[in-house]
C-alpha positions as CSV (number, residue, x, y, z in Angstrom):
1,M,99.1,100.4,104.3
2,I,100.0,102.5,107.4
3,S,101.1,100.9,110.7
4,A,99.1,101.0,114.0
5,H,101.7,103.5,115.2
6,E,101.1,105.7,112.3
7,A,97.3,105.3,112.6
8,E,97.5,106.5,116.2
9,V,99.7,109.6,115.3
10,T,97.3,110.4,112.4
11,F,94.4,110.3,114.7
12,R,96.0,112.6,117.3
13,F,97.0,115.1,114.6
14,D,93.5,114.9,113.0
15,A,91.9,115.5,116.3
16,L,94.2,118.4,117.5
17,H,95.0,120.1,114.2
18,W,93.5,123.3,115.6
19,R,96.5,123.6,118.0
20,F,99.0,124.0,115.2
21,K,99.8,127.2,113.6
22,D,99.7,127.7,109.8
23,A,102.4,130.3,109.5
24,L,106.0,130.8,110.6
25,E,107.8,134.0,111.8
26,P,110.1,135.1,109.0
27,E,113.2,134.5,111.2
28,D,112.1,131.3,112.9
29,Y,115.2,129.8,114.1
30,R,114.4,126.4,112.9
31,L,113.8,127.9,109.4
32,V,117.0,129.8,109.6
33,G,118.9,126.5,110.5
34,V,117.2,124.7,107.6
35,L,118.2,127.5,105.1
36,D,121.8,127.5,106.4
37,A,121.9,123.6,105.8
38,I,120.5,123.7,102.3
39,G,121.9,127.0,101.1
40,P,120.0,129.3,98.4
41,V,116.8,127.5,97.7
42,A,115.7,129.4,94.7
43,G,115.0,127.1,91.8
44,L,115.6,124.0,94.0
45,R,113.1,121.1,94.3
46,V,112.3,120.5,98.0
47,L,110.4,117.7,99.7
48,D,108.8,118.5,103.1
49,L,108.3,115.4,105.0
50,G,105.5,115.6,107.5
51,C,104.6,119.1,106.1
52,G,101.4,119.4,108.3
53,K,99.8,122.8,107.4
54,G,102.7,123.7,105.1
55,R,104.4,126.3,107.2
56,F,108.0,125.6,106.3
57,A,106.9,124.6,102.6
58,K,105.4,128.1,102.2
59,A,108.4,129.8,103.7
60,L,110.6,127.9,101.2
61,Q,108.3,128.7,98.3
62,D,108.4,132.3,99.2
63,R,112.1,132.1,98.7
64,G,111.9,130.6,95.2
65,A,111.9,126.9,95.9
66,S,109.6,124.3,94.2
67,V,108.2,122.5,97.3
68,A,106.1,119.2,97.6
69,G,104.8,118.1,100.9
70,I,103.7,114.8,102.3
71,D,101.7,114.2,105.7
72,L,99.5,111.5,107.0
73,S,97.0,113.9,108.7
74,A,94.0,114.8,106.2
75,A,93.0,117.6,108.7
76,M,96.4,119.2,108.8
77,L,96.6,119.0,104.9
78,A,93.3,120.5,104.5
79,E,94.8,123.8,105.9
80,A,98.0,123.5,103.8
81,D,96.8,126.1,101.3
82,G,99.0,126.9,98.4
83,V,101.2,123.9,98.9
84,A,101.3,120.8,96.5
85,A,100.9,118.1,99.2
86,V,99.8,114.5,99.3
87,R,98.6,112.2,101.9
88,G,101.1,109.4,102.7
89,S,103.7,107.8,104.8
90,A,107.4,108.9,104.9
91,R,108.2,105.2,104.9
92,R,106.8,104.8,101.3
93,L,107.3,108.0,99.4
94,P,105.2,108.3,96.2
95,F,107.9,110.1,94.3
96,A,110.5,109.1,91.6
97,S,114.1,108.4,92.6
98,G,116.2,111.5,92.4
99,S,113.2,113.8,92.3
100,F,114.5,116.4,94.9
101,D,117.5,118.6,95.6
102,A,116.6,118.7,99.3
103,V,114.4,116.8,101.7
104,I,113.5,118.5,105.1
105,A,111.8,116.9,108.2
106,V,111.0,119.4,110.9
107,E,109.9,117.8,114.2
108,V,108.9,114.6,112.4
109,F,111.2,112.0,113.7
110,E,110.0,112.4,117.2
111,H,106.7,111.0,116.0
112,L,108.2,108.0,114.4
113,E,108.9,104.5,115.7
114,P,112.8,104.1,115.8
115,S,112.3,100.8,114.2
116,T,111.2,102.7,111.1
117,W,114.0,105.2,110.9
118,A,116.0,103.1,108.5
119,E,113.3,102.7,105.9
120,T,112.3,106.5,106.3
121,I,116.0,107.6,105.9
122,A,116.5,105.2,102.9
123,E,113.4,106.6,101.3
124,A,114.6,110.2,101.7
125,R,117.9,109.2,100.1
126,R,116.2,107.5,97.3
127,V,114.3,110.5,96.2
128,L,117.2,112.9,96.6
129,A,119.4,113.8,93.7
130,P,122.9,112.4,94.1
131,R,124.3,115.7,95.6
132,G,121.0,116.4,97.6
133,T,120.7,117.3,101.2
134,L,118.5,115.9,104.1
135,A,117.8,118.4,106.9
136,I,116.1,117.1,110.0
137,V,115.2,119.3,113.0
138,D,114.1,117.7,116.2
139,K,114.5,117.6,119.9
140,S,117.6,116.4,121.7
141,L,117.4,114.1,124.6
142,A,120.6,115.9,126.0
143,S,118.9,119.2,126.4
144,L,118.0,121.4,129.3
145,N,114.8,123.2,129.9
146,A,115.1,126.9,129.0
147,Q,112.6,128.0,131.7
148,R,114.1,125.7,134.3
149,P,117.7,125.1,133.1
150,W,118.7,123.1,136.2
151,M,116.3,120.4,134.9
152,P,116.7,118.1,131.9
153,G,114.2,118.9,129.2
154,A,113.1,115.3,128.9
155,L,112.1,115.3,132.6
156,V,110.1,118.4,132.2
157,K,108.4,116.6,129.3
158,K,107.6,113.6,131.4
159,I,106.1,115.6,134.1
160,D,104.0,117.6,131.7
161,E,102.9,114.5,130.0
162,R,101.5,113.1,133.2
163,R,99.6,116.5,133.6
164,G,98.0,116.0,130.2
165,L,99.7,118.8,128.6
166,W,101.2,117.0,125.5
167,M,99.3,115.8,122.4
168,Y,99.8,112.0,123.4
169,P,98.1,110.7,126.5
170,S,100.5,109.5,129.1
171,D,99.1,106.0,129.1
172,G,98.5,105.7,125.4
173,P,100.3,103.6,122.8
174,V,102.4,106.4,121.3
175,R,104.8,108.9,122.8
176,E,106.7,111.8,121.5
177,R,110.2,110.4,121.4
178,W,113.2,112.6,121.9
179,F,116.7,111.1,121.2
180,W,120.5,111.5,121.5
181,P,121.9,113.4,118.6
182,S,124.6,110.9,118.2
183,R,122.0,108.1,117.8
184,L,120.2,109.7,114.8
185,R,123.6,110.7,113.2
186,K,124.6,107.1,113.4
187,A,121.4,105.9,111.7
188,L,121.8,108.5,109.0
189,L,125.5,107.5,108.3
190,R,124.2,104.1,107.0
191,S,122.7,106.0,104.0
192,F,124.8,109.1,103.8
193,P,128.5,109.6,103.6
194,D,128.5,112.9,105.5
195,V,126.4,113.9,108.4
196,R,126.8,116.9,110.8
197,V,124.8,117.9,113.8
198,V,124.2,121.6,114.7
199,H,122.6,122.7,117.9
200,L,120.0,125.5,117.2
201,L,119.7,128.3,119.6
202,S,116.1,129.3,120.2
203,P,115.2,133.0,121.3
204,A,114.4,131.9,124.9
205,E,117.8,130.1,125.2
206,R,119.7,133.1,123.7
207,K,118.9,135.1,126.9
208,L,120.9,132.6,129.0
209,V,124.7,132.3,129.0
210,L,124.4,128.5,129.6
211,F,122.7,127.9,126.3
212,R,125.0,130.3,124.4
213,R,128.0,128.7,125.6
214,V,127.1,125.0,125.7
215,P,125.4,124.1,122.3
216,A,124.6,120.5,123.6
217,A,122.2,121.9,126.2
218,R,119.9,123.4,123.5
219,L,116.5,121.8,122.8
220,M,116.6,121.6,119.0
221,A,119.2,119.9,117.0
222,L,119.6,119.9,113.2
223,W,121.0,116.9,111.4
224,V,122.5,117.7,107.9
225,A,123.1,114.7,105.7
226,R,124.6,115.2,102.4
227,G,124.8,112.8,99.5
228,D,128.3,113.6,98.2
229,G,129.9,114.6,101.4
230,G,129.1,118.3,100.7
231,S,130.6,121.2,102.3
232,D,130.6,122.6,105.9
233,V,127.4,124.0,107.4
């Protein structure tokens, strides 16, 4: 049974599936961050939470990983060609405990209710092997806007929401939520002994000294949670 929040998110993705790409650039900076976090993926079993059209799943498969995906949107999954994906909620994963060496979630937590973080993280931990890695990529509330670096990214988002430029209506029941990196790290530490945050540098940000020198100003953060404490990212 999916929640009312999940039903609304599903509705929006089903209605707007045509907006989303089905392939990644080979050097997509989010993918590079995930690969740096996981290490060599050839032969690994990987779960892609909120896989959508399978862009990241396909990129990992091309590198030799065995990937399964899960997503709530039937329309998005219909275009996930070549990916072994199922329809379902990240809160209740239909996989056996210890099934995966790594779990990834790229721009997924921004669509979740914060009240469901604990069970989502616990489920990810359950399906991971004891020495497995969870890699989450999402937007940071501390970021500045790369096009207007004198403005907080969240403020630009709020303005654009009111202009109807985001996938959720500004007066609707669901919003895309950004969060402080420390908040998600704290939530992850309840299930994982070691959690690190890396601030990813996008191509647009790379052009500005501010973003090169101040990692916390960058839009995308990567949370790397390891089951055994792991090694440095």
